[in-house]
C-alpha positions as CSV (number, residue, x, y, z in Angstrom):
1,M,59.6,-56.3,-11.4
2,A,56.9,-54.1,-9.9
3,R,56.9,-50.3,-10.0
4,Y,59.0,-48.8,-7.2
5,T,56.9,-47.1,-4.6
6,G,59.4,-46.6,-1.9
7,S,61.4,-43.5,-0.8
8,V,62.4,-41.4,-3.8
9,N,65.1,-39.7,-1.7
10,R,66.7,-43.1,-0.8
11,K,66.7,-44.3,-4.4
12,S,68.1,-41.0,-5.6
13,R,71.0,-41.2,-3.1
14,Y,71.7,-44.8,-4.1
15,L,71.9,-43.9,-7.7
16,S,73.6,-40.5,-7.0
17,F,71.0,-39.0,-9.3
18,S,68.0,-36.7,-8.7
19,I,65.0,-38.7,-9.7
20,L,62.8,-35.7,-9.2
21,E,65.2,-33.6,-11.4
22,S,65.3,-30.9,-8.7
23,G,68.4,-31.9,-6.8
24,K,66.7,-31.6,-3.5
25,E,67.0,-35.2,-2.6
26,L,70.8,-35.0,-2.7
27,A,71.2,-31.5,-1.2
28,K,71.4,-32.6,2.4
29,K,72.9,-36.1,2.1
30,P,74.8,-36.5,-1.2
31,Y,76.0,-40.0,-0.4
32,A,74.6,-43.6,-0.4
33,P,71.9,-44.5,2.1
34,G,72.5,-46.7,5.1
35,Q,74.6,-46.5,8.3
36,H,77.9,-46.5,6.4
37,G,76.7,-44.7,3.3
38,S,79.1,-41.7,3.6
39,K,82.1,-44.0,3.9
40,K,81.3,-46.4,1.1
41,S,83.3,-46.3,-2.1
42,R,81.6,-48.6,-4.6
43,K,83.4,-50.1,-7.5
44,V,81.0,-50.4,-10.4
45,S,81.5,-52.9,-13.2
46,N,80.7,-52.0,-16.8
47,Y,77.5,-54.0,-16.5
48,G,76.7,-52.3,-13.2
49,A,77.1,-48.9,-14.8
50,Q,74.8,-49.8,-17.7
51,L,72.2,-51.2,-15.2
52,Q,72.4,-48.0,-13.1
53,E,71.9,-45.8,-16.1
54,K,68.8,-47.8,-17.1
55,Q,67.5,-47.6,-13.5
56,K,67.9,-43.8,-13.4
57,V,65.5,-43.4,-16.4
58,R,63.1,-46.1,-15.2
59,F,62.7,-44.6,-11.8
60,M,62.6,-41.0,-13.0
61,Y,59.6,-41.8,-15.3
62,G,58.1,-44.2,-12.8
63,L,57.9,-47.3,-15.1
64,N,58.1,-50.9,-14.1
65,E,60.6,-53.2,-15.9
66,K,58.2,-54.6,-18.4
67,Q,56.8,-51.2,-19.4
68,F,60.3,-49.8,-19.8
69,K,61.5,-52.7,-22.0
70,T,58.4,-52.5,-24.2
71,L,59.0,-48.8,-24.8
72,F,62.7,-49.5,-25.5
73,E,61.8,-52.1,-28.1
74,K,59.2,-49.8,-29.7
75,A,61.8,-47.0,-29.9
76,G,64.1,-49.4,-31.7
77,K,61.6,-49.9,-34.5
78,M,61.1,-46.2,-35.1
79,K,63.1,-44.2,-37.6
80,G,66.0,-42.1,-36.2
81,V,68.3,-42.5,-33.2
82,H,67.3,-45.2,-30.8
83,G,68.1,-43.3,-27.6
84,D,66.3,-40.1,-28.8
85,N,63.3,-42.2,-29.8
86,L,63.2,-43.7,-26.3
87,F,63.0,-40.2,-24.8
88,K,60.3,-39.1,-27.2
89,L,58.1,-42.0,-26.1
90,L,58.8,-41.4,-22.4
91,E,58.0,-37.7,-22.7
92,S,54.9,-38.5,-24.7
93,R,53.3,-40.5,-21.9
94,L,50.2,-38.8,-20.5
95,D,51.4,-38.8,-16.9
96,N,54.7,-37.1,-17.9
97,L,52.9,-34.4,-19.9
98,V,50.5,-33.8,-16.9
99,Y,53.7,-33.3,-14.9
100,R,55.4,-31.1,-17.5
101,L,52.3,-28.8,-17.7
102,G,52.5,-28.3,-14.0
103,F,49.3,-30.0,-12.8
104,S,51.5,-31.9,-10.4
105,T,54.9,-31.4,-8.8
106,T,55.9,-35.0,-9.4
107,R,55.3,-37.7,-12.0
108,R,54.0,-39.9,-9.3
109,G,51.4,-37.3,-8.4
110,A,50.6,-36.8,-12.1
111,R,50.0,-40.5,-12.4
112,Q,47.4,-40.4,-9.6
113,L,45.6,-37.5,-11.3
114,V,45.3,-39.5,-14.5
115,N,44.3,-42.7,-12.6
116,H,41.5,-40.8,-10.8
117,G,40.0,-39.5,-14.0
118,H,40.8,-35.8,-13.6
119,I,42.5,-35.4,-17.0
120,T,41.2,-35.2,-20.5
121,V,42.9,-35.6,-23.9
122,N,41.3,-33.7,-26.7
123,G,38.1,-33.4,-24.6
124,A,37.8,-37.1,-23.7
125,K,38.6,-38.5,-20.3
126,V,41.7,-40.7,-20.3
127,D,42.6,-42.6,-17.1
128,I,45.6,-44.5,-18.5
129,P,48.9,-42.9,-17.4
130,S,50.9,-44.8,-20.1
131,Y,48.7,-43.4,-22.9
132,I,51.0,-42.1,-25.6
133,C,50.1,-38.6,-26.7
134,K,50.9,-37.1,-30.1
135,P,52.0,-33.6,-31.0
136,G,48.9,-31.4,-31.3
137,D,47.0,-33.2,-28.5
138,V,45.4,-31.0,-25.9
139,I,45.7,-32.1,-22.2
140,A,43.3,-30.5,-19.8
141,V,41.9,-30.7,-16.3
142,K,38.3,-31.9,-16.1
143,D,35.8,-29.1,-15.2
144,N,34.9,-30.8,-11.9
145,A,38.6,-31.1,-10.9
146,K,39.7,-27.5,-11.6
147,D,39.2,-26.5,-8.0
148,L,41.4,-29.3,-6.6
149,V,43.8,-27.7,-4.1
150,I,46.6,-30.1,-5.2
151,I,46.4,-28.9,-8.8
152,K,46.2,-25.2,-7.9
153,T,49.1,-25.5,-5.5
154,S,51.2,-27.2,-8.1
155,L,50.5,-24.6,-10.8
156,E,51.3,-21.8,-8.3
157,A,54.7,-23.5,-7.5
158,L,55.7,-23.9,-11.1
159,T,58.3,-21.4,-12.3
160,K,59.0,-22.6,-15.8
161,R,57.6,-25.0,-18.4
162,V,59.5,-26.9,-21.1
163,E,59.2,-25.4,-24.6
164,F,57.6,-28.4,-26.2
165,V,54.3,-27.7,-24.4
166,T,52.1,-24.5,-24.3
167,Y,49.6,-23.7,-21.6
168,D,46.3,-21.8,-21.5
169,E,45.8,-20.5,-18.0
170,N,42.1,-19.7,-18.5
171,K,41.2,-23.1,-19.8
172,M,43.6,-25.0,-17.5
173,A,44.7,-26.9,-20.7
174,G,48.0,-27.4,-22.4
175,T,49.0,-28.5,-25.9
176,Y,51.8,-31.0,-26.7
177,V,53.3,-28.9,-29.4
178,R,56.1,-31.1,-30.6
179,Y,58.5,-33.9,-29.7
180,P,61.3,-32.7,-27.4
181,E,64.8,-32.3,-28.6
182,R,67.4,-34.4,-26.7
183,S,69.2,-31.2,-25.6
184,E,66.0,-30.1,-23.8
185,L,66.0,-33.1,-21.5
186,N,68.2,-34.4,-18.6
187,A,71.8,-34.2,-19.6
188,D,72.9,-36.5,-16.7
189,I,71.7,-39.6,-18.6
190,N,73.8,-41.5,-21.0
191,E,71.2,-43.4,-23.1
192,S,73.9,-45.2,-25.1
193,M,74.7,-47.2,-22.0
194,I,71.0,-48.2,-21.8
195,I,71.2,-49.5,-25.4
196,E,74.3,-51.4,-24.6
197,F,72.6,-52.9,-21.5
198,Y,69.8,-54.4,-23.6
199,N,72.0,-55.3,-26.5
200,R,74.6,-57.1,-24.5
């Protein structure tokens, strides 16, 4: 299945979950999309609930099905809790860290910045959004991209950063300090249901 490129608002309303993690998509219309969305009462099976939980995370981080399953399997081979490891890998993706540092207001926008070669990791240009960073890596905006309006606007709009990254305003660079704790991430996701989905 290809990466979803449609309306984020529509998908958020369908899942009853804020993909952008801001809640704005559900503020005006907190019901399913479509002509009868506000009148529908969907009964969801156990399988359907597991699938929905997986789709929440997949759409939130902007992965296609193959990428998500690959990360899931990789997380299962790591030491520790499978669900926690999955989030560690997702949060370690370069496009996600660009978003966390505030260079873009959305992960989709962060992916474009990486694709267009505007981001460096430890001083070297990396244009692969799925590149997995390690704690200690320095993610920065290339010198010739520091005046991009989209980056400046995003940084000005940012009110708070997650604690597992630090940011140097003068250098327009951030450091991935450590792996995130599960308690620092979205509490509206039940990762155990994702594990059940793939292990069924």
